[in-house]
N, C-alpha and C positions, 0 to 999 in steps of 0.2 A: 615768739608770740607778741602781738601788739595789742594793747588795751586802749580803749577809748577813754578819754577823761572828760568830765570828772566822774569818779566812782565813789558814791557816798551812801551813808546810812544814818540812822537816828538812834541814839541810845534810849530815847523815850520809847520808840517802837520795840527795840530789843528787850528793854526791861519789862514792858507790858507782856511780851511773849513769854519771857522767863516766868513771870508771876502766874500766867495762865497755865503753863506747863507744870509748874510745881503744884498748883492747886489741883489740877486734874490727876496728877500722879498720886497725890495724897488721897483724894476722894475715891478714885476708881479702884484703889488697892486697899481701901479701909485702913490707912496708916494713921496711927496716933501721932500727931505732931510732936508730942513730948518724947517720943522714942527716937527721933532723928538726931543724930550726933554730929553731923557735919555736912557741909555743902561746898563744892568747888566750882570754879568757873574756868572755862577755856574759850578762847576766841582767836580770831585771825590777828595777824600783825598789822593792826590798823590804829590810826591816831584819833583819840577822842579829845574834844575840846570843850571846856566849861569856863564860866567866869569864876575867878578866884574869890570875888567878894560876895556873890549871891549864889554860887554853885548852880547856875543855870546853863543849859546848852548854848553854845555859840555856833551859829551857822558858818559852815566852811564853804558855802556856795558863793563864789564871786560872780560879778564884781561888787554886788551890793552887800553881801554878808548880812542879810537881814533875817534875823531869827523869827520875826513876826510872820514873815512870808514863807520861811523854809527852816525847819528845825533839824536839818541834816548837819549834825555836829561831829560826824565820823568820816575821816578821809580813809578810804579802804586801801589795803595793801596794793591792790592792782591799779590804783590811780597813779598814772605816770606823768602828772603835770609838773613835778619839780625837776625837770631835766637839767636846767642850768644850775640849780641849787646843789644837785648831786655832784655835778662836775666840780663846783667850787669846793665842796667838802673834801672830795677825794684829791684835789690838787694840793691840799695842805700836807698830805703824806704824814699826818700826825701819827704818833705812836699808838694811840688808842685804836686806830684802824686795824691793827694786828688782831684785835679781839672780835672783829666782825668779818674776818676772811680777807683782810688786806685792803678792801674798799667797801664803802657803804653802798648798799643797793638802793636804787630809786624807790624800792618797795619798803624800805625802813622808814622810821618816823622822823628822824632829825631833818632830812631833806624837806619833808612836808611842813615841819614847823617853820623852817626858813622860808619856804614858799609863802606861807601865811603872813609872815612878817613883811615880806616884799610886796604883798598885794592888799593886805588889810589896812584900813585906817589905823593910824598909830594908837589912838586912844582906845580902840577896840582890842588891838593886839595886846596892849599893856594890861588889859583885864583878863587875859586868857591864862588858864593853866592847862597842862597837857598830861595825858595818860596813854599808855598802851591800852587797847580795848579791854583786855583781861583785867587790868588793874582798875579800869573805870567801872567794870561790873562789880568788883569787890568793894569799891567805894560806894556804889549805889546800895549795896547790900548792908554795909556796915557804917557808913559815914566816915570811914577811916581814910587818911591821906597817904598811908604807906604804899610803897611801890615794891614789886617783886624784883629780885636781882636778875632773874631770867629775862624779864622784859627790858629793863634798862641797860643791862650789859649787852645783850644780843642785838638790840634794836636802836639804842639811843646814845651810845658812846660813853656809858658809865664804866669806870674802872674801880672795882671794889677797893676799899681802903687797905693799904698794905701791899697791894699788887703793883709792881713797877714804880714804887715810891708814891703811889696815889695817897693823898692826904684827906681829901674830902669826897672822893668818889667821882663827882662831876669835875670835868676838866675845864677850869676857867679860861686858861690860855686858848684852848681849842674853840670854845664858844666865842671868845673875842675875835679870833682869827676868821671865823666864818660869818661874823656879824650878829651873833646872838648873845652878846655880852650882858644884855639886860636880864637874861634868865639867871644870871649869877646873883642877882639882888636878893636880899633877905635870905641868904644862905640857900639859894636855889629852890626856894619854897614852891615856885610854880611848876617845878619838875619833880617834887616829892621831898625836897630837903636834903641836908647834908647827911649822907649815910643813912637815909631813911628817917631821919629825926625831924619830924614836924609835929605840930599839935593836932591830934585827931579831933574830928567833929564830935560833939557830945551826943549826937543822935545816931541811932542805928535803925536799919530798915528791914531786918529779918522778918518782922511781923507782917510786912506787906506781902511776903511770900506765903503767908499762912503758917509760918513756923513760929515756935514759941521762944526757944532759947538755944543757942548753939555755942560750942567752944570755938576756938580760932579756926579760920578757914584753912583747909588742908591744901595749901599751895606753897609757892616759894616765898610768900610774904614772911619776913623774918620777925615781925613784931606782932604779938597777939592783938586781935581785934577786941573791941569792947562787947560785952554781953548786952543784948537789947532788953528793954523792958516791954513785956507783953501788954502793959497797960499805958504805955507812953502816949501822952496827948500832944506831943510836939508835932506841929504841922510839917509835912514833908515839903521839900523844894519841888519845883516843877519836874526835876529829873526823876524823882521817886514817884512814879505813877502808881496809885493805889488800884489794885485789880480786885474786882468782886470774886468771891468763891465760884468755882466752876464745877458743876456736878457732872 
């Protein structure tokens, strides 16, 4: 099957739809928000891109990559633009490829990150941080920067600490070989950190979903999320769209 490129979406639109769906589910079924004990997210194997300094969406639409004109910050799994980047990655025959079936698919996320580096202005790429879409939704809900092992191992070349002698999870030699050595800076912070250890944002956004307080997300995220404050007055970033209650 051949897919046309580009294939993109917007986390702003996705988040707005999630808010609307949760509000409707609560209202239509007369559910007390205090009774809800958990929420989970599932999404396609797609790459979501934000600025690491302001946490705003970064347009992945070339050649301009102009977020003011286009807030599509998600490269979908079926976007097949990184043909040459995929070939370069697989030509390394790096040991980590054993954990993604022997070769990385063009539909995984590391080829897409490399494509963006090869086509974005350097100053813009240097501001980018990257998520699997599932982890991006967890970030929008909690403000947390943790990544799930499922996402990073299966789609981004992460080898859990202790497996095959892995020390930091992310493989610095592999990133250098394919031309993404800059992602190793600050202990791989732009990819989620060393073994998932990065400083979480102090703000949580469960209350934009119409929810009050929840325990950790029931996903493969290994570090508990912070509990939100129902009365928080912290203004959300552009990515956390506030949705009005829907009856």
